[in-house]
N, C-alpha and C positions, 0 to 999 in steps of 0.2 A: 569493487569500489562502489561507493554510493555518495550521493549528496542529498541532504534534507533541506527543503526550503519551506519554512512556515509562511503561509499567505494569510495574514491576519484578517485583512478586509474580506476575504472570501470564506473564512473559517475552514481553511483547507491546509493540508500538509502535502506538498509535492515531494516525492522521493524519486530520484533518478539513479538507476543502477547502470553500471558500465563495466564490462569485462567479466571477471570471475566473481563468484560469491566467496571471497577469501578474507572478509573482514571479521572483526571480533563481534560476535552476535550479542553479547551482553552489552557492549558499548552501543551497538546499533539500537537495541531495545530501549536503552536509557535515553538516547537522543530522540527516538520516536515519541516516547512518553513526554519528554520535555516540550517538544514541538506541539504535541496535541494539547497540552495544558496551556500553551501560549495562544493557540488559535480558536479554542472552543468558544461557541457563542454563549450568550447569556442563558440560553436553554441547555447549555452544556453539550451541544452537538458539534460535530466536525465531519469533514469529508477527507478522504485520502485519494490522492492521484499518484499512482505508482507506474513509472515507465520502465518496463523490463525489455524494451525493444533492442537493447545493445548488450544483452547478457546471455550466457549459456544456461542450460537447465541446472537447477539447484540439486546438490546431492541429498540423499535421504536424511542424513543426520541434521543438516541445516533445515530441511523442510520441517522436521519435528519441532525444532526450536521456534520456527516461524509460526507454528500453530499457537504457541503461547502468546505471541505478539498479537495475532489476529484476535484471540479470545479477549485479551486486555482491551483492545480497541472497541470491540463489540460491547464489552461491559462498561466502557467509559464514554459512550455517546456517539459512536460511529453512526452517521446518517447514511452515507454512501461511500463506496470504494470503487473507483474506476481504475482499471488495470490495462495498460497499453502493452501489447505483445504481438509479435508476428509469427510465433511458432505454435503449432497445435499442441506439441508436447508441453510447452510452458503453460498453455491454457488449462490442460488437464491437471497439471500439478497444482496450479493456483486454485482451480475450482475445488480440488480435494481439500486444500488448506482452508478454504472459505466455507466448507461444509454445506455447499449448495445454498448458502444464504442469499436471499434476493437483494441484499444491499450491495452485492458484488456484481459488477458487469465487466465485460471484456471488450476491448476496442483495438483496432489496427492503427489508429492515429491519435495523437495527443489532442487534436482539435475536436474529434468526435467525443472523446472522453470528457473534455471540458464542457462541451455543450450539454451532455447528459447531467453532469454535476450541477450546472447552472439552472437546470429545470426546477 
């Protein structure tokens, strides 16, 4: 399950994942794209804040589909992506998806992630 929260004033999309990665990925991708188009700045930039702290590791087939969403975000103005997770395995998986891009950083708490995005 997930919830997407567009934060227009901050040009940010907050995604909170909870439980299993058992949602429809096409629907998720469309919701992300819609939220991004809502929050982008006049310079067409936006940030992502993804909270993975309450989920298990994603299976490989879902990880491959997620790579498409990551690429779309990068191509459409992603400035920074802060990822909150408390599992080393999750970090490895997300780092692989992000292709070691310096726009992506990993944090143990939401407040640390927000501080980095606000810089």
